[in-house]
C-alpha positions as CSV (number, residue, x, y, z in Angstrom):
1,M,13.7,-31.8,5.0
2,E,10.2,-31.5,5.5
3,I,10.2,-28.5,7.7
4,W,12.2,-26.6,4.6
5,H,9.2,-27.8,2.3
6,L,6.6,-25.7,4.5
7,V,8.8,-22.9,4.6
8,V,9.3,-22.4,1.0
9,L,5.6,-23.3,0.6
10,A,4.5,-20.6,3.0
11,V,7.0,-18.2,1.4
12,L,5.3,-19.1,-1.9
13,A,1.8,-18.6,-0.3
14,L,2.6,-15.3,1.0
15,N,4.2,-13.8,-2.1
16,I,1.1,-15.1,-4.2
17,I,-1.3,-13.4,-2.2
18,V,0.7,-10.4,-1.8
19,S,1.1,-10.2,-5.8
20,V,-2.8,-10.6,-6.3
21,F,-3.4,-7.9,-3.6
22,I,-1.1,-5.7,-5.4
23,A,-2.4,-6.6,-9.0
24,R,-6.0,-5.7,-7.9
25,R,-5.1,-2.3,-6.4
26,D,-6.9,0.7,-8.4
27,D,-4.3,3.3,-7.2
28,L,-1.1,2.0,-8.7
29,D,-0.4,2.3,-12.5
30,T,1.0,-0.7,-14.3
31,F,4.9,0.1,-14.0
32,Q,4.2,0.6,-9.9
33,K,2.5,-2.4,-9.7
34,T,4.9,-4.5,-12.1
35,A,7.8,-3.2,-10.0
36,Q,6.4,-3.9,-6.6
37,I,5.5,-7.6,-7.6
38,V,9.2,-7.9,-8.7
39,I,10.4,-6.5,-5.5
40,V,7.9,-9.0,-3.7
41,W,9.3,-12.0,-5.7
42,L,13.4,-10.9,-5.5
43,I,13.0,-10.3,-1.6
44,P,10.3,-12.8,-0.7
45,F,9.3,-12.4,3.1
46,I,10.1,-8.8,3.9
47,A,9.3,-7.3,0.9
48,A,5.9,-9.2,0.7
49,I,5.1,-8.0,4.2
50,G,6.5,-4.7,3.8
51,L,4.4,-3.9,0.7
52,W,1.3,-5.4,2.3
53,L,1.5,-3.5,5.3
54,F,2.2,-0.3,3.4
55,H,-0.8,-0.7,1.5
56,R,-3.0,-1.6,4.4
57,G,-1.9,1.2,6.2
58,N,-3.0,3.5,3.2
59,D,-6.4,2.3,2.8
60,D,-7.1,2.8,6.6
61,N,-9.1,6.2,6.3
62,S,-10.9,5.8,9.4
63,S,-8.4,8.2,11.3
64,G,-8.8,10.9,9.1
65,G,-10.6,14.1,9.6
66,G,-11.5,16.3,6.4
67,P,-9.6,17.1,3.3
68,I,-6.0,18.6,4.0
69,G,-5.0,21.8,2.3
70,G,-6.3,25.0,0.7
71,G,-9.3,26.8,0.2
72,P,-10.9,30.3,0.7
73,S,-10.4,30.1,4.3
74,D,-7.2,31.5,6.1
75,S,-5.4,29.5,9.2
76,I,-8.2,30.4,11.8
77,G,-11.6,29.8,9.7
78,V,-12.2,33.2,8.6
79,Q,-13.5,33.0,4.9
80,A,-11.0,35.2,2.7
81,S,-13.1,37.5,0.3
82,S,-11.6,39.0,-2.9
83,D,-13.1,42.7,-3.1
């Protein structure tokens, strides 16, 4: 019966850590934080790891280049001018 206590303790610790991690994020509004924390507690192990990996992947900005999207240049880098 002791192994089950360790498993439950590990799942509780993981859920608490991920819940705090989600609650401290600045890029989520209150509803998103609440919904994700509820999901973590409804589907304990899988949701906790999945949401943590998802947010960790969003925080990794080291592989990105510059900003994406528009601007006054066309696809080959030539400035478009309006005469």
